[in-house]
C-alpha positions in Angstrom: -59.3 -66.0 70.8 -55.9 -66.6 69.2 -56.2 -70.3 70.0 -59.5 -70.5 68.1 -58.1 -68.8 65.0 -55.1 -71.1 65.1 -57.4 -74.2 65.3 -59.4 -73.0 62.3 -56.3 -72.3 60.2 -54.8 -75.7 61.1 -58.0 -77.6 60.2 -58.2 -75.8 56.9 -54.7 -76.8 56.0 -55.5 -80.4 57.0 -58.5 -80.5 54.6 -56.4 -79.0 51.8 -53.9 -81.9 52.0 -56.5 -84.7 51.7 -56.0 -87.6 49.2 -59.1 -86.6 47.3 -58.7 -84.6 44.1 -59.6 -81.0 44.2 -63.3 -80.4 43.6 -65.2 -77.6 41.7 -68.7 -77.8 43.0 -69.5 -81.5 42.9 -67.2 -82.4 40.0 -63.4 -83.1 40.3 -61.0 -80.6 38.9 -59.3 -82.1 35.8 -56.0 -81.2 34.4 -55.9 -81.0 30.6 -52.8 -82.4 28.7 -51.7 -80.8 25.5 -52.5 -82.6 22.3 -49.8 -84.7 20.6 -47.8 -85.7 23.6 -47.5 -89.4 22.5 -43.9 -89.2 21.2 -43.3 -92.9 21.2 -46.0 -93.9 18.8 -45.4 -94.8 15.1 -48.0 -92.3 14.0 -46.2 -89.5 15.7 -42.9 -90.4 14.0 -44.5 -90.6 10.6 -46.2 -87.2 10.8 -44.6 -84.3 8.9 -43.0 -81.4 10.7 -45.4 -79.4 12.7 -46.4 -75.9 11.6 -45.2 -72.9 13.7 -47.6 -72.1 16.5 -50.6 -70.1 15.4 -50.3 -71.1 11.8 -52.0 -74.5 11.1 -50.8 -76.2 8.0 -53.3 -76.9 5.2 -54.0 -80.5 4.1 -52.2 -79.8 0.9 -49.0 -78.7 2.7 -49.1 -81.8 5.0 -49.6 -84.1 1.9 -46.7 -82.5 0.2 -44.5 -82.9 3.3 -45.2 -86.7 3.0 -43.4 -86.6 -0.4 -40.1 -86.1 1.4 -40.3 -89.7 2.6 -39.1 -92.6 0.4 -41.6 -93.4 -2.4 -43.5 -96.7 -2.1 -42.8 -97.2 1.6 -45.0 -97.9 4.5 -43.7 -94.7 6.2 -45.1 -92.5 3.4 -48.5 -94.3 3.5 -48.5 -93.9 7.3 -47.8 -90.2 6.8 -50.7 -89.9 4.3 -53.0 -91.9 6.7 -52.1 -89.5 9.5 -53.3 -86.6 7.4 -56.5 -88.3 6.1 -57.5 -91.4 8.1 -58.4 -94.4 6.0 -62.1 -95.6 5.9 -62.2 -98.4 3.3 -65.3 -99.1 1.3 -66.0 -102.5 -0.3 -65.7 -101.2 -3.9 -64.8 -97.6 -4.3 -65.1 -95.7 -7.6 -62.2 -93.7 -9.1 -61.0 -91.0 -6.7 -62.1 -87.5 -7.7 -60.1 -85.8 -5.0 -57.4 -86.6 -2.4 -60.0 -87.2 0.3 -61.4 -90.1 -1.8 -58.1 -92.0 -1.5 -59.0 -93.1 2.0 -61.7 -95.4 0.6 -59.2 -97.7 -1.1 -58.7 -100.9 1.0 -55.4 -102.0 -0.6 -52.4 -100.1 0.7 -50.7 -100.0 -2.8 -53.8 -98.5 -4.4 -54.1 -95.9 -1.5 -50.5 -95.0 -1.8 -50.7 -94.5 -5.6 -53.8 -92.4 -5.2 -52.3 -90.1 -2.6 -49.0 -89.8 -4.6 -51.0 -88.8 -7.7 -52.8 -86.0 -6.0 -49.9 -84.8 -3.8 -47.6 -84.5 -6.8 -50.1 -82.6 -8.8 -50.6 -79.9 -6.1 -48.7 -76.8 -7.1 -45.8 -76.1 -4.7 -46.8 -73.7 -2.0 -44.5 -70.8 -1.1 -42.6 -71.3 2.1 -43.0 -68.5 4.6 
């Protein structure tokens, strides 16, 4: 009897060490990585400082954080583009809000548009 129990336990441990990934039903168990783990990319370096956990920053706060970078530089434009991804249109009209800046194809026009709106936002209190 003891020999049978030992054989069952040994076979169970052998199956647990197989090269196959662990399965849940008929689907493999997947490990989820946290967002933003790409530290080596240019976009991650251009993003403004992250908000404390539990308090997501508003778009206005993230746009204002881009003002800390040198004016007229590619870094500042990359920072703006990280907040609002560019989607150029062939001939956009005048921007009515900061979200319309993404439609400008030329980088200089897009940077000027974002600067105008980011500088006109009233300073938010820091908490």
